[in-house]
ZAMARGU-4260 file (C-alpha; in steps of 0.2 Angstrom, whole numbers, plus 5000, padded with zeros to 4 digits):
<rodrens>
0) 5086/5037/5097 | 5076/5048/5084 | 5057/5043/5076 | 5062/5033/5058 | 5059/5046/5045
5) 5044/5039/5031 | 5055/5043/5015 | 5037/5036/5004 | 5026/5045/5013 | 5038/5062/5009
10) 5042/5058/4994 | 5023/5056/4987 | 5019/5073/4996 | 5031/5079/4989 | 5025/5073/4971
15) 5039/5062/4965 | 5035/5046/4959 | 5035/5029/4968 | 5038/5015/4957 | 5033/4997/4968
20) 5034/4979/4969 | 5019/4969/4974 | 5025/4954/4985 | 5012/4941/4990 | 5028/4927/4993
25) 5027/4924/5012 | 5047/4923/5017 | 5059/4938/5021 | 5070/4929/5010 | 5061/4931/4995
30) 5057/4951/5004 | 5077/4952/5004 | 5080/4946/4986 | 5070/4959/4978 | 5073/4972/4991
35) 5090/4977/4981 | 5082/4975/4965 | 5079/4995/4962 | 5062/4999/4966 | 5056/5014/4977
40) 5046/5002/4989 | 5038/4986/4991 | 5021/4981/4996 | 5020/4964/5008 | 5001/4958/5007
45) 4996/4948/5019 | 4975/4952/5011 | 4981/4939/4998 | 4994/4927/5004 | 4999/4915/5020
50) 5007/4929/5027 | 5005/4935/5046 | 5011/4946/5057 | 5027/4936/5062 | 5029/4935/5043
55) 5029/4953/5041 | 5041/4957/5055 | 5052/4947/5048 | 5050/4955/5030 | 5053/4974/5037
60) 5069/4964/5046 | 5075/4959/5031 | 5074/4973/5021 | 5077/4987/5034 | 5095/4987/5029
65) 5089/4990/5010 | 5085/5008/4999 | 5069/5004/4998 | 5051/5008/5008 | 5041/4994/5013
70) 5020/4995/5014 | 5011/4984/5021 | 4992/4980/5017 | 4982/4973/5032 | 4968/4957/5027
75) 4955/4972/5031 | 4953/4989/5038 | 4953/4982/5054 | 4959/4993/5071 | 4966/4976/5079
80) 4976/4972/5065 | 4981/4989/5060 | 4988/4991/5078 | 4997/4976/5077 | 5006/4982/5062
85) 5010/4997/5069 | 5018/4992/5085 | 5032/4981/5072 | 5037/4996/5066 | 5027/4996/5048
90) 5024/5017/5042 | 5015/5014/5027 | 4999/5003/5028 | 4987/5001/5010 | 4969/4999/5020
95) 4959/4989/5007 | 4940/4991/5002 | 4936/5009/5006 | 4920/5013/5002 | 4916/5029/5011
100) 4923/5044/5020 | 4917/5034/5037 | 4927/5019/5032 | 4943/5030/5028 | 4940/5040/5043
105) 4942/5024/5052 | 4958/5021/5045 | 4965/5034/5049 | 4960/5034/5068 | 4965/5016/5069
110) 4982/5024/5066 | 4982/5038/5079 | 4981/5037/5097 | 4969/5047/5109 | 4962/5057/5109
115) 4962/5059/5090 | 4959/5039/5084 | 4958/5023/5094 | 4976/5015/5094 | 4981/5005/5108
120) 4995/5011/5117 | 5011/5000/5122 | 5028/5008/5123 | 5038/4995/5122 | 5038/4988/5104
125) 5048/4988/5091 | 5039/5004/5081 | 5047/5012/5098 | 5064/5003/5096 | 5059/4996/5114
130) 5055/5011/5122 | 5071/5023/5115 | 5062/5035/5103 | 5058/5050/5111 | 5042/5056/5110
135) 5036/5042/5099 | 5016/5044/5105 | 5016/5061/5100 | 5028/5060/5085 | 5022/5045/5078
140) 5007/5051/5066 | 5021/5064/5058 | 5028/5048/5048 | 5016/5035/5046 | 5008/5035/5027
145) 4987/5029/5026 | 4984/5022/5009 | 4966/5020/5004 | 4960/5006/4994 | 4947/5011/4981
150) 4941/4994/4972 | 4920/4995/4969 | 4909/5007/4958 | 4900/5012/4976 | 4920/5016/4982
155) 4921/5028/4963 | 4905/5036/4966 | 4913/5040/4985 | 4928/5047/4979 | 4931/5065/4984
160) 4922/5061/4999 | 4935/5049/5006 | 4951/5058/4997 | 4946/5073/5008 | 4948/5064/5022
165) 4961/5072/5034 | 4975/5060/5035 | 4972/5050/5019 | 4990/5051/5013 | 4985/5043/4997
170) 4972/5034/4986 | 4975/5019/4978 | 4965/5010/4965 | 4962/4992/4965 | 4960/4986/4947
175) 4957/4968/4951 | 4942/4969/4962 | 4934/4986/4952 | 4933/4975/4937 | 4923/4960/4946
180) 4913/4976/4953 | 4908/4983/4936 | 4904/4967/4929 | 4923/4961/4922 | 4928/4949/4933
185) 4945/4943/4931 | 4947/4955/4916 | 4956/4971/4924 | 4958/4976/4905 | 4943/4978/4900
190) 4939/4994/4891 | 4925/5000/4903 | 4937/4995/4918 | 4951/5006/4911 | 4940/5021/4909
195) 4934/5020/4927 | 4954/5018/4932 | 4961/5032/4920 | 4946/5042/4927 | 4949/5040/4944
200) 4967/5045/4943 | 4960/5061/4937 | 4950/5066/4952 | 4960/5058/4966 | 4975/5070/4957
205) 4960/5086/4957 | 4957/5082/4974 | 4976/5085/4977 | 4979/5069/4984 | 4993/5056/4979
210) 4985/5042/4965 | 4992/5024/4966 | 4989/5008/4954 | 4995/4990/4954 | 4995/4984/4936
215) 5007/4972/4927 | 5003/4976/4911 | 5019/4990/4907 | 5011/5001/4892 | 4996/5004/4905
220) 5009/5007/4920 | 5015/5020/4911 | 4999/5029/4904 | 4993/5026/4921 | 5008/5038/4928
225) 5007/5050/4913 | 4990/5054/4921 | 4997/5057/4938 | 4997/5039/4948 | 5014/5045/4960
230) 5016/5025/4969 | 5013/5014/4954 | 5016/4995/4956 | 5022/4987/4942 | 5022/4970/4947
235) 5020/4954/4956 | 5033/4945/4964 | 5022/4928/4962 | 5019/4931/4943 | 5035/4935/4938
240) 5043/4919/4946 | 5030/4909/4938 | 5027/4915/4920 | 5047/4919/4917 | 5047/4900/4924
245) 5036/4895/4913 | 5046/4903/4898 | 5062/4896/4901 | 5053/4879/4903 | 5046/4882/4887
250) 5063/4887/4879 | 5068/4867/4881 | 5053/4857/4879
</rodrens>
């Protein structure tokens, strides 16, 4: 049995735009519901949702038959969490709150077996198809995407050194935490925040790395794509459900 190909990783490496949806509804059923909607990738969030390892396992299984890539955000840049997510078959990870090159290197090391890294070894995991993928230990890294999230003023100051870390496949700007870091909590649309995001995208691209963003603002999403983002999340499942439900209810009040 062959090692599954990470279509998302290869697409952004080739400069092909990948449009995604953020998923915080902690349910395989909800994941399958949006899997066929036409997005290139879905982000399963465990940082700001009730999801745990078993929830993500179910989500990965639910979307596996669909033509969509799964990315998982651990609750933190933690080697134990990363190891467990990789073992259940996650191939693309978005690591939150990376502020330095050292933290980026630690993220990469968590996805690599020794001697290149610190990932624990088990040969009977879902990732190895329960021992059926030949040479998994020596080939896994080639299909694992490491995306690091910069979301503070300090992280932006260290952006070039973070992007330069070997094994970092993309750099994602987190607007909400960046807004708070810049003194505008809850206001990712503030002109100072938008300017910082725009500058960050340009700098990431100048480093030769794919840039990513999440914004439900369609006009700003299109602007970010024009500036060079290659993995662009354009909505959040919970936000879509909540706002559309409110609009529907309002029509009958």
